[in-house]
N, C-alpha and C positions, 0 to 999 in steps of 0.2 A: 211610170204607168199612166194610162189615160185617166184624167180626173173623173171621179165618181161623185156626183152632186148629192150631198146628204139632204134628206127630208127634214132632219132635226135642226131646229134653231138653237144656237149655242150662245150663252151669255159670256162675253169675254171678261176675264177677271184681272188679268195682268199682262205685262209684256215679258218675254224671256230675253236672254242675253243677245239674241239675234233680232230683237224687235218684232217678234211674232206674237200675236195674241195667244193667250193661254186660256183654254176653256175646258169644261168637263162635260162629257155626255151624261145622260140620265143614269147610265150604268156605272158611272165613275171614271170611265176611260178618259185620259188626257188627250186633248186635241190642240195642236199648234197651228194657228191660222195666220198666214202671212197677209198683211194688209188690214188686219183687224186691230181695233184699239179698245182699251179697257172701258167697260160699261156698254159697249155696243152689242146688239143682238145680230148674229150673222148666220148665214148658211155657208158651208164650206165645200169646195171642190177637193176631195181627198186624193192626194197623189202618192201617199205612202202609208202603209199599214203595218204596224208591229203589234205583238201581243198586248203591250201595255200602253201604247200610244199611237196616234195617227197625226199626219201633217198634211196641210194643203193650203189653198188660197181662198180668201173671202170672195164669194161670187154674188152675194146679196147682203145688204146691210140695212138694218132697222135701227132706229135710235142712234144716229151718228153722234160720236163723241164731240164735245165742244172744242177739243184740241185738234180735230181733223181739219186739214186744209187741202186745197187742190195741189197735187204735185206739179212742179214747174216743168219737169222734163217729160217729153212724150214717150220716152223709153222706160220710165220708171215702172217697176213691176216685172219687167223682162230682164233689163240690165242688172247685173249684180253689183254695180258700183255704189249704189245707195240702197238703204233699207228704210229710211224714215222721212222721205220727202212729204209724206201724207200727214206728218205731225208738225204742229207749229213749233217755232224755235224755242219758246220758253218751256214747253213740255218736253222737248228733246233734252234740254239741260236738266230738267227735273228727273227724267228717267236715268240719265247718266249719274247724277248725284246719288240717286237712290241705289243704283247698282254698286257704286263705290261703298256707300255706307252699309249696305246689306252684306257685301263681301267681308268688310272689316268686322262686322258683328258676328256673322255666322261662321266664318272661317278662322277668325282670330279672337273672338269674344272681346272686341275693342270698339269703343266709341271715341272719336276725337274730342278733345276738350273744346275745340272751336271749329266750326265749319266755315271754310273759306268761301268767299263769293266766287261763283263760277267765272272763269275767264272765257271770253268769246270774242270773235272777230267776224270777218266777212263770211257770209253763209253761201255765197255763190261765186264762182270763178276763182276759188281759193286754191285749187289743187295745183301746186307748182312742180310736183313730181308725180309721175304715173308710169305704169308699164302697160302699154297697149299691145294686145295680141293681134297678130296678122295671120289671116287664114284665107287660102284660096278655096272658095266654095262655089263651084260652078252652078249648083242648084239654086243659089241665091243671087246669081248674076255676076259672079266674079270674086273680087277680093273684098274682105271685110277687115276693118281696123277698129278695134275698140276693146271694151272690157268683156269679160265672160258673162254669159247669161247667168241669172241667179241659180245657184245650185247645180251648175252644169259646166262641162268643158267646152260647150259651143260658144262661139263669139256672137255677141249681140249685134244686130243690124243697126248700128248707131249712125245717125246723120248729124247729130249735135250732142253736146254734153254741157249741162248747166253748171257742173262743179269745176270744169276745166276753165282756164282763162278764155275769154271770148275769142281771141285771135287763134288760140289752139283748137278750140271747138270748131272754128271755121275751116280748119285744115283736115278734118276727118274725111270728107269726101274727096278733096284733091289728093290726099295720101292714098286713097284706094286706087285712083286712076294712075298715080305714079307707080305704085307697086305693080299693078297689072301690066304696065308698059315695060318693066324690067325683064331681063333674060331668064330669071329664076324665081318667079313670084311664089312658088311653092317651097322655096328654101330660105325664106325670110320670115322667121317665126315671130319676131316682136320688134317694136319700136319703143324705146325708153325715152320719156320726156323729162326735161329739166328746164326750169325757167329761172333765170338769174338777172343780175343787173350789171351794167358796166357803163361808166361815163354818163350816168343819169338816164340811160335808156334800158329798156327791157330786152333781154336776149332769150330767144327760144332755141334750145339745143335738142336735137333728135338723134338718138343712138340707134342705128340700124344693125340688128343682129343678122348676120348672113352665114349660112352653112356651107356655101361654096363661093369661090372667088367671083367678084363682080367683073363684068366686061368693061372695056373703056367706054362703050356707049352707055352703060349703066351709070358710070361715074359722071359722065356729061349730063345725064338726065337729073341726077341728084343735084349737081351744081346749078342747073337751070331752075330747078324747083326752089333751091335755097335763095337764089337771086329774086325770083318772082314773089316769094312769100316772106322774105327777110328772116330766115332761120339759118342755123348752122348745123351741118351734118357731122356726126361722129360715127365711125365704123367699128363693129365688134365681130371679128372673125372667129374668136374663141372665147375663153373665159374673160372675167372682168378685167384682168390685167392686160388684155389685148386692145382695149378701147383707145382709140386715137382719133383726133379730128381729121376730117377729110382734107382740110386745107390747113397748113401749119400756121397761118396768120389769123386763125380763129380767135376772137376776143375771149379772154377768160371769163368764166362765170363767177359771180360774187353775190352774196347777200349781206345786208347791213344790220348791225345792232347799234343804232345811232345813240341810244342812251349811254353807251359805254365807249363811243368813238371807235368801234370795231367794225371792220369789213372783212368778211370771210370768203376767200377764194375756194372754189370747189370744182370738182369734175362732175359731169352729168350722171355718172353712175355711183358717186359717193352717196352715203346716207346723209341726207339733210331733211329737216322737217318739211312736210308738204305745204304747210300754211305759214308763210313768212311773217305775216302780221301777228298771228297768234304766237309764233315762236318768239318774236320780239317781246311780247307781253309776258310770256312764260319765263324767259331769261330774267327780265326785270323783277318779276315776282319772286323767283327762286333766290335771287341775290338779296332782295329786301328781307326775305324770311331767314336766310342764313346769316345775314348781318356780318359779313367778313370785315375785320378791323385791320388797320394799317400795320399792326404789329403781329398779325396772326399767320400761321401756316395752314393751308387748306388742301385737302385731297379731292380731286375730281375723278371719280371712278367711272369707267366706260366713257372716256372723254371724247372719243371720235376725233373729229377735226379740230376740236377746241371750242365748241359752241358755248359751253359754260366756262371753260378754263380761261380763255382770253378775257372775258368780262371780269371774272374773279381776280385776274392779275392786275386789273386797274384799281382794285380796292384793297387787296390783301398784300402782306409782305412777300409771300411766295406761294406758289400753287404747284402741286404735283398732279399731272394728268396721266392716268393709266388706261391703256387700251390694249386689246388682244392682238392687233395687227401691227407689224413692223412698218408697213407702208403707211398706215394712218398715223402712226406716231411721228414719222418723218414729216408727213404733211402738216401735222399739228405744230411741230417745231418751226416749219417754214412759215406757217400762218402767224405764229407768235412773233417771229422776227419781222414779218411784214407789218405788224401792228405795233411794233416798238415795245413789246413786253417780254422779249426773250430773256432778259436778265432776271425776271421774277417768275419764270416758269421752268419746270423740269418735266420731262416726259419719259415714260417707261412702257415697254411692251411686255405684257404679262397676261397669262391666262387667268382671268378672274373667276372662272368657273372651277378652278382648282386651287385657289389661294388658301393657305392655312394660317393658323395663329402665329407660327414661327416666322413666316414670310411677312406677315403684317407687322409684327414687333420690329423686324429688321428695318422697316421703312422709317421708323422713328415716330415722333409725336406730331399729331395734327390737332389743331384747335377745333376744326370743323370739317365735316364731310359733305360733299354733294355726290349723290348716286343717281345715275341715269342709265339703267340697264335695258337690254332688249326684253322681249316678252317673257323670256325664261326667268327674269328677275335676278336677284343678287344673293341667292341662298348661301353659297360658299363664303362670300364676303361677310355676310351677317353672322354665320356660324363662327368664322374666324375671329370676328370682333367679340362675340360672346366668350369664346374660349380664351382669348388674349386677356380679357378682363379678370380672369382668375389669377393672373400674375400681378402682384401688388405693385410692381415697378412700372407696369404698363399704364399709360395715361390715355383714357378713351376720349374721343371727341365730345365736346360739350353739346354740340348741336349737329343734327343730320337733316338735310333736306333730300328727300327721295322723290325723283320724278319717274313716273311709271306709265307704261303703255298697256298694262294688264292688271286690273284691280285684284284679280285672284292671287297673282304672285306677290303683289304689294302686300295684300293681307297676310299671306303666309310669312313673309319676311318681317312684317310689322309685329306679328305675334311673337316671333323669335326675339326681336329687339326689346319688346316690352316685357314679356313674361320671363325671359331668361337673361336678357342683357342689361336690365336696370334702366331702361329708358321710359319716358312717358310720350304718348302720342298727343302732341300739343294741338295740331291742326291738320286738316285734310280737306281737299276740294277738287273739283273736276276742271279740266281744261278742254274746251270744245275744239280740238285740233282738226277733227273730221266731221263737220256738220253733215247732217242727213244720213249718217251711218251710225251703227250701234257701237262703234269703237270708242272706248273710254280711256282718255288720257287723264292723269291725275297727279297731284303733288301732295306730299305729306311732310310734316315737320316733327322730328323727335328731339327730345332734350334729355340729357342725362339726369337721372332722378337724384343722384347724390351730390 
């Protein structure tokens, strides 16, 4: 709807989970105001009205908050890639820490015994993975390449991006011209980005999704672009399993975990953390919190390519990595072999959203667990652990480190582990994997109470 500018000045009380200001009208109705910060007095342009709430954008601000800063990106507020560039870095971390603690308290009635210092890293140019939408929009002059507009299916008219690596940001306009020159610009819906390392140099891989075959002239144009901009092209004619490099001699992508002497090969469509520096810090902290010993057996649930499994194998006697995909399990095995830890690792493909107590008991005894689930969390796994503990012969792990990308599902699972599973929540804290967004990554430590 067309924004309706309110005459009422609203005092912003808090931020919601999307980093919008929360205020109340004089009649008590809740108003969510994008771009507004706690303590500010704002007028809002209302774009949505519901019986119990309204939402819109800040159009005038009085009493600006001390935490307000000037956004670095010219597209902030239109592009949906960031929601917090107007908030200084320390306040962003405080917001995320408060979100985690509030979810633990309100959803699970828990407070950690110790609050971990937030983990942070580069705030700009950090995004080493991204999915860019490609859209032919004649009314806007041709092809657009970028993130969606905030709250919309439209593609933002992006000419640069401050959270992408600078050399990738510089490709946005050349990519528009390239796609426009191809034979089917309206049949190329996305470009997936992955940045890796090889031989001490940075490699930028671009995966082009194409809904119809490319012509020889298209392939020539892609190769010329790759040579001019020092990137490699991968093509995706169908599902993720169809992804292949345009040229068979493309250098493999890798990222490093130098604290553990591990180098992880990956494909550009594999799940890897977007922020390589923060991932290094996260893996280091997770292992220091878990404290795997040389005589211990450890389980790594939702192990993926082995991001935690391989470092664990450099410290523990043995590690079992479990993942739902047969393909990823084989890739993890290959990565373990490439890093010289194959003898101390075992991998299984198993649906962890359906695991039960019997299946858990059949896997044997583990001294410690590491859990790193997707946003859905690890409810079935935590339920299985609680149920397995009813068997006196079952030995539960003494310590669990849980890495989460969703504080709500972490809180749900934490409540189960503590209130029914006999664990204590020793520590929890946030990890700023996605600066300038409201995404909350976190880590929690549980210890067996008996």
